[in-house]
C-alpha positions as CSV (number, residue, x, y, z in Angstrom):
1,M,8.9,5.3,-17.4
2,T,6.0,7.0,-14.9
3,R,3.8,3.8,-14.2
4,T,-0.1,5.2,-13.7
5,R,-1.6,3.8,-10.7
6,P,-5.2,3.3,-11.5
7,S,-7.9,3.2,-8.6
8,T,-9.2,-0.2,-8.9
9,F,-11.8,-2.2,-6.7
10,S,-12.8,-6.1,-7.3
11,I,-13.7,-9.2,-5.8
12,V,-12.6,-13.3,-5.7
13,A,-15.5,-15.2,-4.9
14,R,-15.7,-18.8,-5.1
15,D,-19.3,-21.7,-4.9
16,P,-18.4,-24.8,-3.6
17,E,-21.5,-26.1,-4.9
18,T,-20.0,-25.3,-8.9
19,E,-16.5,-25.6,-8.5
20,A,-16.5,-22.4,-9.5
21,V,-14.3,-19.6,-8.7
22,G,-13.7,-16.2,-10.4
23,V,-12.9,-12.3,-10.4
24,A,-14.8,-9.4,-10.8
25,V,-13.3,-6.3,-10.8
26,Q,-13.8,-2.2,-12.3
27,S,-11.5,0.7,-12.0
28,K,-10.6,4.1,-13.7
29,F,-7.9,2.3,-15.7
30,V,-8.3,1.1,-19.5
31,S,-8.4,-2.8,-19.9
32,V,-8.3,-3.4,-16.6
33,G,-9.0,-7.2,-17.5
34,S,-6.4,-7.7,-19.1
35,V,-4.4,-7.0,-15.4
36,V,-6.2,-7.8,-12.7
37,P,-7.7,-10.7,-12.4
38,F,-5.9,-14.7,-13.5
39,A,-7.7,-18.2,-12.3
40,A,-7.5,-22.1,-13.0
41,A,-10.3,-24.2,-12.1
42,D,-7.7,-26.6,-10.3
43,A,-6.4,-23.7,-8.2
44,G,-8.0,-20.8,-7.7
45,A,-8.4,-16.8,-8.2
46,I,-6.2,-13.6,-8.0
47,A,-6.6,-10.3,-8.6
48,T,-3.8,-7.8,-9.1
49,Q,-3.7,-4.4,-8.5
50,S,-2.8,-1.2,-6.8
51,F,0.7,-0.9,-9.0
52,A,-0.2,-4.6,-10.0
53,N,2.4,-7.3,-10.3
54,V,1.1,-9.5,-12.9
55,A,3.6,-11.9,-11.8
56,Y,1.8,-12.8,-8.6
57,G,-1.2,-14.2,-11.2
58,P,0.6,-17.2,-12.2
59,D,3.1,-18.1,-9.8
60,G,0.1,-17.4,-7.3
61,L,-2.2,-20.0,-9.2
62,D,1.8,-22.4,-9.1
63,L,1.2,-22.0,-5.8
64,L,-2.3,-23.0,-5.2
65,R,-1.7,-26.5,-7.2
66,A,1.2,-26.6,-5.1
67,G,-1.3,-27.3,-2.2
68,K,-0.2,-24.0,-0.3
69,S,-2.8,-22.2,1.4
70,A,-3.9,-18.7,0.1
71,E,-2.8,-16.9,3.2
72,A,0.5,-18.9,3.0
73,I,1.1,-17.7,-0.7
74,V,0.0,-14.1,-0.1
75,A,3.1,-13.9,2.3
76,E,5.4,-15.8,-0.3
77,L,4.7,-13.8,-2.6
78,T,4.8,-10.3,-1.4
79,D,7.7,-11.3,0.6
80,D,9.8,-11.8,-2.3
81,D,8.5,-8.7,-4.0
82,P,10.7,-5.3,-2.6
83,E,7.7,-3.1,-4.2
84,S,5.3,-5.0,-2.1
85,A,4.3,-1.7,-0.4
86,S,2.8,-0.5,-3.5
87,R,1.3,-4.0,-4.1
88,Q,-2.6,-5.0,-3.5
89,V,-3.7,-8.7,-3.7
90,G,-6.7,-11.3,-3.0
91,V,-6.4,-15.0,-3.6
92,V,-8.8,-17.8,-2.7
93,G,-8.2,-21.4,-3.5
94,S,-10.7,-24.0,-4.9
95,D,-9.9,-25.6,-1.7
96,G,-11.6,-22.6,-0.2
97,S,-9.1,-20.9,1.2
98,V,-8.5,-16.5,1.4
99,A,-6.7,-14.0,1.8
100,A,-5.4,-10.9,0.9
101,F,-2.9,-8.2,1.8
102,T,-3.0,-3.8,1.2
103,G,0.7,-2.5,0.8
104,A,1.6,0.6,3.0
105,E,1.6,2.5,0.6
106,C,-1.5,2.1,-1.2
107,F,-2.9,5.4,-2.1
108,E,-6.1,5.9,0.4
109,F,-8.6,4.9,0.7
110,A,-7.1,1.1,0.2
111,D,-7.9,-1.8,2.8
112,D,-9.3,-5.4,1.6
113,S,-11.3,-7.6,3.7
114,Q,-12.8,-10.7,3.7
115,G,-15.8,-13.5,4.3
116,E,-16.6,-16.7,3.6
117,N,-15.1,-17.7,-0.1
118,Y,-14.5,-14.3,-1.0
119,T,-12.5,-11.3,-0.9
120,V,-13.0,-7.7,-1.5
121,Q,-10.3,-5.1,-1.8
122,G,-10.0,-1.3,-3.5
123,N,-7.5,1.3,-3.2
124,I,-8.4,5.6,-4.4
125,L,-11.5,5.0,-3.0
126,E,-14.0,7.3,-1.3
127,N,-14.7,5.5,1.8
128,R,-14.9,2.0,4.0
129,E,-18.7,1.9,2.6
130,T,-17.3,0.9,-0.8
131,L,-16.0,-2.5,0.2
132,E,-18.4,-3.2,3.0
133,A,-21.1,-2.5,0.5
134,M,-19.3,-4.8,-2.0
135,E,-19.5,-8.1,0.9
136,A,-22.9,-6.9,2.0
137,A,-24.4,-7.5,-2.1
138,F,-22.4,-10.6,-2.3
139,E,-23.6,-12.2,0.8
140,E,-27.3,-11.6,0.4
141,T,-27.4,-11.8,-3.4
142,E,-29.7,-14.0,-4.5
143,G,-28.3,-16.0,-7.8
144,G,-25.5,-18.0,-9.2
145,L,-21.9,-16.6,-9.0
146,P,-21.5,-14.1,-11.5
147,E,-24.9,-12.7,-10.7
148,R,-22.8,-12.2,-7.2
149,L,-19.7,-10.9,-8.5
150,I,-21.3,-8.4,-10.5
151,A,-24.1,-7.2,-8.0
152,A,-20.9,-6.9,-5.8
153,L,-19.6,-4.4,-8.1
154,H,-22.5,-2.9,-8.3
155,A,-23.1,-2.2,-5.1
156,G,-19.7,-0.9,-4.2
157,N,-19.4,1.8,-7.3
158,D,-22.6,2.8,-5.7
159,A,-21.5,3.8,-2.5
160,G,-18.8,5.2,-2.9
161,G,-16.3,3.6,-5.4
162,D,-13.5,5.0,-7.2
163,K,-12.0,8.7,-6.5
164,R,-11.5,8.8,-10.4
165,G,-14.5,7.7,-11.8
166,E,-15.0,4.8,-13.6
167,Q,-13.5,3.6,-16.8
168,S,-13.5,-0.4,-17.4
169,A,-14.4,-3.6,-16.4
170,A,-13.9,-7.3,-16.0
171,L,-15.6,-10.4,-14.9
172,Y,-13.7,-13.3,-15.1
173,V,-15.2,-17.0,-13.7
174,V,-13.8,-20.5,-14.3
175,K,-14.6,-24.1,-13.7
176,P,-14.1,-27.8,-14.9
177,E,-14.8,-28.3,-18.5
178,G,-16.8,-24.7,-17.7
179,G,-15.3,-23.3,-21.7
180,Y,-16.6,-24.2,-24.7
181,D,-17.9,-27.7,-26.1
182,G,-16.3,-27.7,-22.5
183,K,-12.9,-28.0,-23.5
184,N,-11.6,-25.7,-21.2
185,D,-12.2,-24.3,-18.3
186,R,-13.2,-20.5,-18.9
187,W,-17.1,-20.5,-17.8
188,I,-17.5,-16.6,-18.2
189,D,-14.8,-13.9,-19.4
190,V,-15.9,-10.5,-20.3
191,R,-14.2,-7.8,-20.6
192,V,-15.5,-3.7,-20.4
193,D,-12.7,-1.8,-21.8
194,D,-13.3,1.4,-22.3
195,H,-16.8,3.0,-21.4
196,E,-19.2,5.7,-19.3
197,T,-20.8,3.1,-17.3
198,P,-18.8,0.2,-17.9
199,I,-20.3,-1.9,-14.6
200,E,-23.4,-1.4,-16.9
201,E,-22.2,-2.0,-19.8
202,L,-20.8,-5.4,-18.0
203,E,-24.1,-6.6,-17.0
204,R,-25.8,-6.3,-20.8
205,V,-22.7,-8.0,-22.2
206,F,-22.7,-10.5,-19.7
207,K,-26.8,-11.6,-20.4
208,I,-26.0,-11.9,-23.7
209,Y,-23.3,-14.0,-23.5
210,D,-24.9,-16.0,-21.0
211,V,-28.2,-16.4,-23.5
212,T,-25.5,-17.9,-25.8
213,L,-22.8,-19.5,-24.2
214,L,-23.7,-21.2,-20.7
215,E,-26.3,-24.1,-20.7
216,R,-29.2,-23.9,-18.4
217,E,-31.5,-27.5,-17.3
218,E,-35.1,-27.9,-18.7
219,P,-37.5,-26.6,-17.5
220,D,-40.3,-28.7,-16.3
221,E,-43.0,-27.2,-18.2
222,C,-43.1,-24.8,-20.6
223,R,-45.6,-21.6,-20.9
224,E,-46.9,-19.9,-24.1
225,L,-46.6,-16.2,-25.2
226,S,-50.3,-15.2,-24.7
227,G,-51.9,-11.9,-24.0
228,E,-50.5,-9.0,-24.1
229,T,-47.5,-10.5,-23.8
230,A,-47.8,-12.1,-26.9
231,A,-48.7,-9.2,-28.6
232,A,-45.7,-7.0,-27.3
233,V,-43.4,-9.7,-29.0
234,R,-44.9,-10.2,-31.9
235,E,-44.4,-6.3,-33.2
236,T,-40.8,-6.6,-31.7
237,L,-39.8,-8.9,-33.9
238,A,-42.1,-7.2,-36.8
239,D,-40.0,-4.3,-35.8
240,L,-36.8,-6.8,-36.2
241,G,-38.0,-8.0,-40.2
242,M,-37.7,-11.5,-38.6
243,Y,-41.3,-12.2,-40.1
244,D,-39.3,-11.3,-43.8
245,E,-37.4,-13.8,-42.7
246,T,-39.1,-16.7,-42.2
247,Q,-41.1,-17.2,-45.5
248,D,-41.0,-20.8,-47.2
249,G,-38.6,-21.8,-44.4
250,S,-35.2,-19.8,-46.4
251,G,-34.8,-16.5,-44.5
252,H,-34.2,-15.7,-48.1
253,G,-37.9,-14.6,-49.2
254,A,-39.3,-11.0,-48.2
255,T,-43.1,-10.9,-47.7
256,D,-42.9,-6.4,-48.8
257,D,-43.8,-7.1,-52.6
258,D,-45.4,-3.5,-52.4
259,G,-42.0,-2.1,-51.0
260,D,-44.6,0.1,-48.1
261,G,-42.3,-1.6,-45.1
262,E,-45.7,-4.0,-44.2
263,I,-45.9,-7.2,-44.3
264,A,-49.6,-8.0,-46.3
265,P,-52.5,-9.4,-44.1
266,D,-53.0,-12.2,-46.3
267,S,-49.2,-13.0,-46.4
268,P,-48.2,-16.6,-44.9
269,N,-45.8,-15.0,-42.3
270,A,-48.2,-12.4,-41.3
271,P,-49.0,-12.7,-37.9
272,D,-52.0,-14.2,-36.6
273,A,-54.7,-12.4,-36.7
274,S,-56.5,-13.8,-33.9
275,G,-54.0,-12.1,-31.4
276,A,-52.9,-16.2,-30.6
277,F,-48.3,-16.4,-30.4
278,G,-49.6,-19.0,-33.9
279,E,-47.0,-21.2,-35.8
280,S,-45.9,-17.7,-37.9
281,D,-44.9,-16.2,-34.5
282,R,-43.1,-19.1,-33.5
283,D,-41.4,-19.1,-37.0
284,A,-39.8,-15.1,-36.5
285,L,-39.1,-16.6,-33.2
286,E,-37.1,-19.4,-34.3
287,A,-35.4,-16.9,-37.0
288,F,-34.3,-14.4,-34.4
289,R,-32.5,-17.7,-32.3
290,G,-31.1,-18.3,-35.6
291,M,-29.8,-15.1,-36.9
292,N,-28.2,-14.3,-32.6
293,N,-26.7,-17.6,-31.9
294,F,-29.3,-19.3,-29.1
295,E,-29.4,-22.8,-30.0
296,N,-28.7,-23.6,-26.7
297,H,-32.3,-23.3,-25.7
298,D,-34.8,-25.1,-27.7
299,L,-37.9,-22.7,-29.0
300,A,-39.8,-23.7,-26.5
301,V,-37.8,-22.6,-23.7
302,L,-37.3,-19.3,-25.5
303,E,-41.1,-19.0,-25.7
304,D,-41.5,-19.6,-22.2
305,A,-38.4,-17.5,-21.0
306,L,-39.8,-14.4,-22.5
307,A,-43.6,-15.2,-21.2
308,R,-41.9,-15.4,-17.9
309,G,-39.0,-12.5,-18.4
310,W,-41.2,-10.1,-20.2
311,D,-42.4,-8.0,-17.5
312,D,-39.1,-7.8,-15.7
313,A,-37.1,-6.9,-19.2
314,K,-35.6,-3.3,-19.7
315,G,-34.8,-1.8,-23.1
316,S,-37.2,-2.3,-26.5
317,G,-36.3,-3.9,-29.8
318,E,-34.0,-6.5,-29.7
319,E,-32.7,-5.4,-26.2
320,R,-35.7,-6.1,-24.6
321,L,-36.3,-9.2,-26.1
322,V,-33.1,-10.6,-25.3
323,D,-32.9,-9.1,-21.4
324,A,-36.2,-10.5,-21.1
325,I,-34.7,-14.4,-22.1
326,W,-32.5,-13.3,-19.9
327,H,-34.9,-12.9,-17.1
328,G,-36.8,-15.9,-18.1
329,L,-33.9,-18.5,-17.9
330,S,-32.6,-17.0,-14.7
331,R,-35.0,-19.6,-12.5
332,L,-33.0,-22.2,-13.5
333,D,-29.6,-23.7,-12.9
334,R,-27.3,-23.7,-15.1
335,K,-25.7,-26.5,-16.1
């Protein structure tokens, strides 16, 4: 059987402050997230690519748990592999050790480079600048580990990226008790398996994942929506039918009794005619919060996020609401 050799670039990295460690990867290969990234909070993270030997993932994590350094593990994995000349692997241990390997038969351009708490690697790349841009973006980007990993992917792609183009991307980050309800370590697990612009799509999906599943520290104070921002949010919620969802608090009664597609001004659910973001508007925002499973954040925190993030948000309609909430929440540390 002929095996495809995907063109791939990835970054494996660790955040010592949060004990998070993970992988971000892009490839001209379907469902790269099912092949390249491996991670465990009690061990570290591994990216295995080129003619990927997926055994490097679980075997490498076991060796990390046994106390071996990333450098020793890379040597052991590749020394025991008769096809190592075609492999590429990057390893970051939860202890901070970092190492990588690029086989001599990996298709050009192929190489790897390491910095404090991270390694970048790629094959079938346009140029070395792809890896250099990834390093610079990871080191210079502000924010948490997921933001820095996504920034590295964007930078690598913009600098040249894969010779063969784009297809899929993945972000997999673990930390102790980081999973759903704290029951495992799978903190962030987002994949785009087939898309024209997979990194952009990965970032979009990650923002929804972040707002829905990840928790933030509570703000010291919350702003209320007002002025043009309040009007824009109100209009968007109305376009989405959120005022129809709030009659009597049941979520079932519609206020459009005459069928003309508009809410009557005298309806109890109509937007506040004074222009202030009032009780009916917050009921509509609460309906939006419930419909999108954003219960990780109090209503006042969502309103604060919209007030702070609206001007930075992209898109329109629901997409802009979510993006604004994400930008507004970004000032708060994740738990």
